[in-house]
C-alpha positions in Angstrom: 0.0 0.0 0.0 1.2 3.5 -0.9 -0.1 6.6 0.9 0.7 10.1 -0.5 0.0 13.6 0.7 1.3 17.1 0.1 0.8 20.3 2.1 -1.5 21.7 -0.7 -3.1 18.4 -1.7 -5.8 16.0 -0.6 -4.3 12.7 0.8 -4.8 9.5 -1.2 -3.5 5.9 -1.2 -3.0 3.0 -3.6 -3.9 -0.5 -2.4 -2.3 -3.8 -3.4 1.1 -2.4 -4.2 3.9 -5.0 -4.5 7.3 -3.6 -4.0 10.6 -4.7 -5.6 9.1 -5.6 -9.0 10.2 -2.6 -11.0 6.6 -1.5 -11.5 5.9 2.2 -11.8 2.8 3.4 -9.9 1.1 6.7 -10.7 -0.4 8.6 -7.8 -2.6 11.6 -8.7 -3.2 14.2 -6.0 -6.1 16.6 -5.9 -6.0 20.1 -4.3 -6.8 19.9 -0.6 -5.8 20.8 2.9 -2.6 18.7 3.2 -3.8 16.2 5.8 -1.9 13.0 6.3 -3.8 9.7 6.5 -3.1 7.2 9.2 -3.1 3.4 8.6 -6.4 3.1 10.5 -8.0 5.7 8.3 -6.9 3.9 5.2 -8.2 0.6 6.5 -11.6 2.1 7.3 -11.7 3.9 4.0 -11.2 0.6 2.2 -13.9 -1.1 4.3 -11.8 -4.1 5.0 -9.2 -5.3 7.5 -5.5 -5.2 6.8 -4.4 -8.0 4.5 -2.9 -11.0 6.3 0.2 -12.8 5.1 -1.8 -15.8 3.9 -4.3 -13.9 1.8 -1.9 -13.1 -1.0 0.4 -15.8 -2.2 3.0 -13.3 -3.5 3.8 -15.4 -6.6 3.4 -14.0 -10.1 1.8 -15.6 -13.0 3.8 -17.2 -15.8 2.8 -14.4 -18.2 3.9 -11.7 -15.7 7.2 -13.6 -15.2 7.8 -13.8 -18.9 7.0 -10.2 -19.4 9.3 -9.2 -16.5 12.2 -11.4 -17.9 11.7 -9.8 -21.4 11.8 -6.3 -19.9 15.0 -7.2 -17.9 16.6 -8.5 -21.1 15.7 -5.4 -23.0 17.0 -3.2 -20.2 20.3 -5.1 -20.3 20.5 -4.6 -24.1 19.8 -0.9 -23.8 22.4 -0.5 -21.0 25.0 -2.3 -23.1 24.2 -0.1 -26.1 24.4 3.0 -23.9 27.8 1.9 -22.6 29.1 1.4 -26.1 27.8 4.8 -27.3 29.3 6.5 -24.2 32.6 4.8 -24.9 32.5 5.8 -28.6 31.6 9.4 -27.7 34.5 9.6 -25.2 36.9 8.3 -27.9 35.6 10.6 -30.5 35.8 13.7 -28.3 39.4 12.8 -27.2 40.6 12.1 -30.7 38.9 15.1 -32.2 40.5 17.4 -29.7 43.9 15.7 -30.1 43.7 15.8 -33.9 42.7 19.4 -33.9 45.6 20.3 -31.5 48.0 18.5 -33.9 46.5 20.3 -36.9 46.9 23.7 -35.2 50.5 22.7 -34.2 51.2 21.9 -37.8 50.0 25.3 -38.9 52.2 26.9 -36.3 55.2 24.9 -37.5 54.5 26.0 -41.1 54.5 29.6 -40.0 57.9 29.0 -38.3 59.1 27.5 -41.6 59.6 24.1 -39.9 58.4 21.8 -42.7 59.5 18.5 -41.1 57.7 19.2 -37.8 54.6 20.2 -39.8 54.6 16.9 -41.6 55.0 15.1 -38.3 52.1 17.0 -36.8 49.9 16.3 -39.8 50.7 12.6 -39.5 49.8 12.7 -35.8 46.5 14.4 -36.6 45.7 11.8 -39.2 46.4 9.0 -36.7 44.1 10.7 -34.1 41.3 11.1 -36.6 41.7 7.5 -37.7 41.3 6.3 -34.1 38.1 8.4 -33.8 36.7 7.1 -37.0 37.3 3.5 -35.9 34.9 4.2 -33.0 32.3 5.8 -35.3 33.1 5.9 -39.1 30.2 8.3 -39.8 31.5 11.4 -38.1 31.6 14.2 -40.7 33.8 16.5 -38.6 36.4 13.8 -38.2 36.3 13.0 -41.9 36.6 16.7 -42.9 39.5 17.3 -40.5 41.3 14.1 -41.6 41.0 15.3 -45.2 42.5 18.7 -44.3 45.4 16.9 -42.5 46.0 14.6 -45.4 46.0 17.5 -47.8 48.3 19.5 -45.7 50.7 16.6 -45.3 50.6 15.8 -49.0 51.3 19.4 -50.0 54.2 19.7 -47.6 55.7 16.4 -48.7 55.4 17.4 -52.3 56.9 20.8 -51.7 59.8 19.3 -49.7 60.5 16.8 -52.5 60.5 19.5 -55.2 62.8 21.8 -53.2 65.1 18.8 -52.5 65.4 18.0 -56.2 65.9 21.6 -57.1 68.8 22.2 -54.7 70.8 19.1 -55.6 73.4 19.5 -58.3 72.1 18.3 -61.6 74.9 16.0 -62.8 72.7 13.6 -64.7 70.1 14.5 -67.2 66.6 13.0 -67.3 67.3 11.9 -70.9 70.3 9.6 -71.3 71.2 10.9 -74.9 71.6 14.4 -73.6 75.2 15.6 -73.2 76.2 16.9 -69.9 78.9 19.5 -69.2 80.5 19.8 -65.8 82.7 22.6 -64.7 85.3 21.5 -62.2 86.4 24.4 -60.1 88.6 26.7 -62.4 89.0 24.2 -65.2 87.4 24.6 -68.6 84.2 22.8 -69.4 84.6 19.1 -70.2 82.3 16.9 -72.1 81.3 13.7 -70.2 80.8 10.5 -72.2 
């Protein structure tokens, strides 16, 4: 039995309440004086004596038991799905922040004209975004930022390779039939075979 009252409501009660069964009960209160009911008042209002321990067997029917088992199973599935989602969200938030920090650090390294550090930071950002995408592959923010990091890394690698080839002495031609002339210090030009 559940009895309910409130300072600005009329007291009421619900009979035949079984506790510990994960059943929700709804108690509606009407405006009133805020009086509290005693157990004797509730017994008199019902017009019967208090239930004895032998009057109710306390067992549930097979249909109720099956329904309760199904609800418990569904609740367990929902809790497992919620834990998985929470874990994925934590991973996504952590990797998104880490990837963005690496992306920003790459931009700072580029402004400082430190190309190798920028490439390293872009690679770190890509790794962070990959970890986040492993948790949830349909995150558009991670996909967009990974694309930016890949583009930045590709551009810097390309520019570094072009500068490296332009600064090396060109002793060999890209066509084997082309003649190459080399000047050795103060000596006159010599034709190489």
